[in-house]
ZADREN-874626 format. One line per 8 residues: number of its first residue (from 1); their letters; for each residue z, x, y of C-alpha. Coordinates in nm, 2 decimals. Layout:
BEGIN
NUM> A> Z/X/Y ~ ...
This chain:
BEGIN
1> XXXXXXXX> -23.30/3.48/0.52 ~ -23.23/3.17/0.80 ~ -23.38/2.84/0.75 ~ -23.34/2.58/0.99 ~ -23.41/2.23/1.07 ~ -23.29/2.14/1.41 ~ -23.58/1.96/1.59 ~ -23.70/1.57/1.53
9> XXXXXXXX> -23.92/1.32/1.70 ~ -23.88/1.05/1.87 ~ -24.12/0.79/1.87 ~ -24.40/0.82/2.14 ~ -24.49/0.66/2.45 ~ -24.69/0.32/2.51 ~ -25.05/0.42/2.43 ~ -25.26/0.55/2.78
17> XXXXXXXX> -25.65/0.40/2.77 ~ -25.89/0.60/2.60 ~ -26.17/0.79/2.74 ~ -26.43/0.93/2.60 ~ -26.48/1.28/2.55 ~ -26.86/1.47/2.59 ~ -26.99/1.63/2.31 ~ -26.90/1.97/2.16
25> XXXXXXXX> -27.16/2.23/2.30 ~ -27.20/2.60/2.14 ~ -26.95/2.79/2.37 ~ -26.62/2.84/2.24 ~ -26.41/2.53/2.31 ~ -26.19/2.51/2.64 ~ -25.85/2.40/2.66 ~ -25.68/2.22/2.92
33> XXXXXXXX> -25.29/2.35/2.97 ~ -25.11/2.20/3.24 ~ -25.46/2.26/3.55 ~ -25.49/2.57/3.39 ~ -25.80/2.67/3.10 ~ -25.79/2.87/2.85 ~ -26.08/2.99/2.67 ~ -25.94/2.91/2.25
41> XXXXXXXX> -25.97/3.24/2.09 ~ -25.98/3.48/2.37 ~ -25.81/3.78/2.28 ~ -26.07/3.89/2.02 ~ -26.16/4.04/2.31 ~ -26.13/4.36/2.07 ~ -26.40/4.25/1.88 ~ -26.63/4.17/2.18
49> XXXXXXXX> -26.60/4.50/2.29 ~ -26.39/4.41/2.57 ~ -26.07/4.52/2.77 ~ -25.97/4.50/3.04 ~ -25.63/4.65/3.24 ~ -25.45/4.32/3.43 ~ -25.10/4.31/3.62 ~ -24.78/4.18/3.34
57> XXXXXXXX> -24.84/3.90/3.57 ~ -25.14/3.79/3.51 ~ -25.17/3.96/3.15 ~ -24.94/3.65/3.09 ~ -25.03/3.27/3.09 ~ -24.74/3.16/3.34 ~ -24.82/2.82/3.32 ~ -24.54/2.57/3.16
65> XXXXXXXX> -24.64/2.46/2.87 ~ -24.72/2.08/2.81 ~ -24.81/1.93/2.49 ~ -24.82/1.61/2.36 ~ -24.56/1.30/2.25 ~ -24.14/1.34/2.32 ~ -23.93/1.52/2.10 ~ -23.60/1.57/2.08
73> XXXXXXXX> -23.46/1.86/2.04 ~ -23.14/1.92/1.82 ~ -23.03/2.36/1.84 ~ -22.78/2.54/2.04 ~ -23.05/2.78/2.17 ~ -23.32/2.51/2.28 ~ -23.32/2.27/2.54 ~ -23.54/2.00/2.68
81> XXXXXXXX> -23.73/2.00/3.06 ~ -23.90/1.73/3.22 ~ -24.22/1.89/3.31 ~ -24.53/1.68/3.36 ~ -24.84/1.73/3.15 ~ -25.22/1.69/3.21 ~ -25.33/1.53/2.89 ~ -25.51/1.65/2.64
89> XXXXXXXX> -25.80/1.47/2.42 ~ -25.86/1.51/2.02 ~ -26.20/1.36/1.98 ~ -26.15/1.05/2.23 ~ -25.73/1.02/2.11 ~ -25.49/1.05/2.47 ~ -25.19/1.28/2.41 ~ -24.95/1.15/2.57
97> XXXXXXXX> -24.68/1.31/2.79 ~ -24.41/1.49/2.65 ~ -24.12/1.63/2.69 ~ -24.15/2.04/2.66 ~ -23.84/2.28/2.55 ~ -23.69/2.54/2.69 ~ -23.55/2.82/2.55 ~ -23.22/2.98/2.65
105> XXXXXXXX> -23.28/3.35/2.83 ~ -22.99/3.48/2.72 ~ -23.05/3.51/2.35 ~ -22.98/3.84/2.14 ~ -23.38/3.96/2.09 ~ -23.36/3.81/1.74 ~ -23.19/3.51/1.86 ~ -23.46/3.44/2.05
113> XXXXXXXX> -23.76/3.54/1.85 ~ -23.62/3.27/1.64 ~ -23.55/2.98/1.90 ~ -23.93/3.07/2.01 ~ -24.09/3.02/1.68 ~ -23.93/2.70/1.65 ~ -24.05/2.58/1.99 ~ -24.37/2.67/1.91
121> XXXXXXXX> -24.36/2.53/1.60 ~ -24.28/2.22/1.72 ~ -24.52/2.18/2.02 ~ -24.74/2.24/1.70 ~ -24.65/1.96/1.47 ~ -24.65/1.72/1.76 ~ -25.00/1.78/1.77 ~ -25.07/1.64/1.39
129> XXXXXXXX> -24.82/1.37/1.47 ~ -25.05/1.25/1.75 ~ -25.29/1.21/1.53 ~ -25.19/1.04/1.27 ~ -25.09/0.81/1.51 ~ -25.42/0.71/1.61 ~ -25.48/0.68/1.31 ~ -25.88/0.78/1.41
137> XXXXXXXX> -26.14/1.05/1.31 ~ -26.04/1.40/1.47 ~ -26.24/1.71/1.54 ~ -26.06/1.98/1.33 ~ -26.20/2.28/1.56 ~ -26.09/2.09/1.83 ~ -25.75/2.07/1.71 ~ -25.75/2.40/1.60
145> XXXXXXXX> -25.81/2.52/1.96 ~ -25.52/2.29/2.12 ~ -25.29/2.39/1.87 ~ -25.35/2.82/1.99 ~ -25.39/2.73/2.35 ~ -25.08/2.50/2.37 ~ -24.87/2.71/2.18 ~ -25.00/3.04/2.36
153> XXXXXXXX> -24.92/2.86/2.68 ~ -24.49/2.77/2.57 ~ -24.55/3.11/2.45 ~ -24.63/3.33/2.71 ~ -24.37/3.06/2.96 ~ -24.09/3.11/2.81 ~ -24.14/3.50/2.69 ~ -24.19/3.47/3.13
161> XXXXXXXX> -23.89/3.35/3.13 ~ -23.66/3.46/2.88 ~ -23.77/3.81/2.95 ~ -23.98/3.88/3.26 ~ -24.00/4.30/3.26 ~ -24.11/4.29/2.88 ~ -24.52/4.32/2.78 ~ -24.76/4.11/2.54
169> XXXXXXXX> -24.97/4.11/2.25 ~ -25.11/3.80/2.16 ~ -25.41/3.68/1.98 ~ -25.45/3.46/2.22 ~ -25.40/3.66/2.54 ~ -25.61/3.91/2.70 ~ -25.48/4.23/2.63 ~ -25.31/4.42/2.89
177> XXXXXXXX> -25.33/4.81/2.76 ~ -25.03/4.89/3.06 ~ -24.85/4.77/2.68 ~ -24.93/5.13/2.58 ~ -24.68/5.25/2.81 ~ -24.43/5.00/2.78 ~ -24.10/5.05/2.63 ~ -24.08/4.70/2.50
185> XXXXXXXX> -24.41/4.49/2.37 ~ -24.39/4.15/2.16 ~ -24.65/4.08/1.95 ~ -24.66/3.71/1.85 ~ -24.98/3.50/1.70 ~ -24.92/3.13/1.86 ~ -25.05/2.98/1.56 ~ -25.13/3.23/1.20
193> XXXXXXXX> -25.37/2.98/0.99 ~ -25.58/2.79/1.19 ~ -25.81/2.63/0.90 ~ -25.46/2.55/0.73 ~ -25.32/2.40/1.05 ~ -25.62/2.14/1.11 ~ -25.72/2.06/0.74 ~ -25.56/1.66/0.59
201> XXXXXXXX> -25.68/1.57/0.28 ~ -25.59/1.21/0.15 ~ -25.35/1.20/0.40 ~ -25.14/1.48/0.38 ~ -25.16/1.80/0.61 ~ -25.17/2.13/0.47 ~ -24.80/2.30/0.48 ~ -24.90/2.71/0.48
209> XXXXXXXX> -24.94/2.76/0.89 ~ -24.73/3.03/1.05 ~ -24.58/3.09/1.38 ~ -24.53/3.48/1.45 ~ -24.32/3.64/1.69 ~ -24.21/3.94/1.69 ~ -24.05/4.25/1.94 ~ -24.17/4.67/1.90
217> XXXXXXXX> -23.99/4.86/2.07 ~ -24.01/5.25/2.18 ~ -23.89/5.48/1.91 ~ -23.77/5.18/1.68 ~ -24.02/5.04/1.59 ~ -24.01/4.63/1.54 ~ -23.69/4.58/1.61 ~ -23.68/4.17/1.59
225> XXXXXXXX> -23.91/3.92/1.44 ~ -23.89/3.59/1.37 ~ -24.15/3.36/1.11 ~ -24.20/2.96/1.13 ~ -24.29/2.76/0.91 ~ -24.34/2.41/1.10 ~ -24.45/2.18/0.90 ~ -24.17/2.29/0.67
233> XXXXXXXX> -23.93/2.32/0.94 ~ -23.81/2.68/0.82 ~ -23.78/2.97/0.98 ~ -23.73/3.33/0.86 ~ -23.59/3.58/1.11 ~ -23.42/3.95/1.10 ~ -23.10/3.83/1.22 ~ -22.94/3.69/0.91
241> XXXXXXXX> -23.18/3.84/0.65 ~ -23.14/3.79/0.26 ~ -23.15/4.07/0.03 ~ -23.44/4.13/-0.22 ~ -23.27/3.89/-0.59 ~ -23.33/4.18/-0.83 ~ -23.20/3.97/-1.16 ~ -23.65/3.88/-1.30
249> XXXXXXXX> -23.79/4.21/-1.22 ~ -23.64/4.33/-1.53 ~ -23.91/4.15/-1.74 ~ -24.20/4.18/-1.51 ~ -24.13/4.55/-1.57 ~ -24.09/4.48/-1.95 ~ -24.41/4.26/-2.02 ~ -24.25/3.94/-2.06
257> XXXXXXXX> -24.39/3.80/-1.72 ~ -24.68/3.84/-1.53 ~ -24.64/4.00/-1.16 ~ -24.71/3.67/-0.90 ~ -24.90/3.76/-0.63 ~ -24.99/3.59/-0.29 ~ -25.35/3.56/-0.28 ~ -25.61/3.45/-0.03
265> XXXXXXXX> -25.70/3.09/-0.13 ~ -26.10/3.18/-0.07 ~ -26.15/3.51/0.02 ~ -25.93/3.78/-0.16 ~ -26.02/4.14/-0.15 ~ -26.19/4.29/-0.48 ~ -25.88/4.48/-0.56 ~ -25.73/4.15/-0.58
273> XXXXXXXX> -26.02/3.97/-0.80 ~ -25.97/4.29/-1.06 ~ -25.59/4.27/-1.07 ~ -25.61/3.91/-1.14 ~ -25.79/3.94/-1.46 ~ -25.51/4.13/-1.60 ~ -25.28/4.00/-1.82 ~ -25.00/4.09/-1.64
281> XXXXXXXX> -25.08/4.01/-1.32 ~ -25.08/3.61/-1.16 ~ -25.25/3.48/-0.85 ~ -25.05/3.21/-0.62 ~ -25.30/3.11/-0.37 ~ -25.17/3.03/0.00 ~ -25.26/3.06/0.31 ~ -25.21/3.24/0.61
289> XXXXXXXX> -25.04/3.63/0.58 ~ -24.75/3.51/0.75 ~ -24.67/3.23/0.45 ~ -24.78/3.49/0.21 ~ -24.53/3.74/0.31 ~ -24.21/3.49/0.36 ~ -24.29/3.39/0.02 ~ -24.20/3.73/-0.11
297> XXXXXXXX> -23.90/3.72/0.04 ~ -23.77/3.37/-0.06 ~ -23.90/3.46/-0.40 ~ -24.25/3.26/-0.43 ~ -24.39/3.57/-0.54 ~ -24.31/3.87/-0.60 ~ -24.57/4.10/-0.37 ~ -24.86/4.02/-0.12
305> XXXXXXXX> -25.12/4.27/-0.12 ~ -25.41/4.27/0.12 ~ -25.74/4.50/0.23 ~ -25.99/4.30/0.45 ~ -25.83/4.40/0.76 ~ -25.61/4.18/0.98 ~ -25.46/4.27/1.32 ~ -25.16/4.34/1.44
313> XXXXXXXX> -25.01/4.01/1.54 ~ -25.07/3.84/1.14 ~ -24.80/4.09/1.01 ~ -24.61/4.20/1.30 ~ -24.36/3.97/1.27 ~ -24.39/3.89/0.86 ~ -24.32/4.27/0.83 ~ -24.05/4.28/1.05
321> XXXXXXXX> -23.83/4.00/0.84 ~ -23.96/4.13/0.53 ~ -23.80/4.46/0.65 ~ -23.49/4.37/0.74 ~ -23.46/4.23/0.40 ~ -23.52/4.51/0.25 ~ -23.88/4.42/0.09 ~ -24.11/4.75/0.10
329> XXXXXXXX> -24.38/4.67/0.37 ~ -24.62/4.98/0.44 ~ -25.01/5.02/0.39 ~ -25.18/5.10/0.07 ~ -25.12/5.42/0.02 ~ -24.81/5.41/0.12 ~ -24.80/5.55/0.47 ~ -24.64/5.38/0.75
337> XXXXXXXX> -24.74/5.06/0.93 ~ -24.77/5.15/1.31 ~ -24.77/4.87/1.59 ~ -24.86/4.83/1.93 ~ -25.14/5.10/1.92 ~ -25.45/5.12/2.17 ~ -25.66/4.93/1.88 ~ -25.44/4.63/1.74
345> XXXXXXXX> -25.65/4.65/1.40 ~ -25.44/4.72/1.08 ~ -25.69/4.76/0.78 ~ -25.46/4.66/0.52 ~ -25.07/4.60/0.43 ~ -24.85/4.60/0.11 ~ -24.55/4.41/0.08 ~ -24.33/4.43/-0.25
353> XXXXXXXX> -24.02/4.38/-0.41 ~ -23.86/4.71/-0.38 ~ -23.73/4.65/-0.81 ~ -24.16/4.66/-0.84 ~ -24.31/4.83/-0.54 ~ -24.39/5.14/-0.83 ~ -24.55/4.97/-1.03 ~ -24.72/4.71/-0.82
361> XXXXXXXX> -24.94/5.11/-0.72 ~ -24.97/5.21/-1.05 ~ -25.22/4.90/-1.07 ~ -25.33/4.97/-0.75 ~ -25.41/5.28/-0.86 ~ -25.62/5.18/-1.18 ~ -25.83/4.89/-0.99 ~ -25.89/5.17/-0.73
369> XXXXXXXX> -25.79/5.02/-0.43 ~ -25.72/5.29/-0.15 ~ -25.74/5.22/0.24 ~ -26.12/5.24/0.25 ~ -26.20/4.85/0.22 ~ -26.14/4.66/0.58 ~ -26.39/4.78/0.81 ~ -26.34/4.61/1.15
377> X> -26.59/4.38/1.18
């Protein structure tokens, strides 16, 4: 596990006069990024039955990626660049012109994944900071859209600069089917846990959202990856994995403590609810998929199982990090996880401490968990 705390934020420039925003419409929100408009949540083209064939250049947003507020970067792999940016609005609040960060292109793949996850996380955190500084009402849906679009634009620009010959599969970009014939494909989720990202209660923001960056290579599967937890100043990556702690797993197997299972706060699968009724399983609620998987890696929980369906970008980077650290990552039935497929839908996921994987599979058999859940909507 590689934990980094490397970027600080300095004070924002003087406020810029505010202009009123237009009333929300029923159409999907459009967010300005530089001179480019990105339709938020655009990559759910699979859900709409769309597929587009485009050139690698057209499939990537090559805008520079402009964000709110000035940031100071303290990381050997990230430097500042002084590009101007168009302002963005969050319910009448104008976000000041930023200084985008730039990732060094000569990093190895694991280092690049970590730097990308960290840099995109800074984009997201500065958006929240701007809302806090405005000390005014904000629209959570608009903040979600801004976070998705700005993180995507920055990641796209940096990948194009650092790995211009590689293809990209992203939640927030139109799918380029040329990736199916490519040898190297980056699988990214610019903001995993949009609801958690935009949720603030009593002045405190939730911290359980993530940025996912993974590399798939033909013949090698997931070869590099990083999960950034921006609100916690952490990046987990594949370069220096931490081995599983075996010390207290014997207590689970002997029945001296329950198996701790990461679970959705609001919509756990039915079989997870059935497990919770047992006295030997304890559910630990938390937000995004990335947070759940790295909570296995850092020892917060023993396992994470999911049967409600996800997309490749939801699990690729977390699985890369967990596998590099020696954790068991499969489908519910134990079959191999496959990435960069024509349809990026993945119905289920099993991530476990290696010493507890067989025990957990027995529990899943008892409650009837199978690969039948998670039919694509």
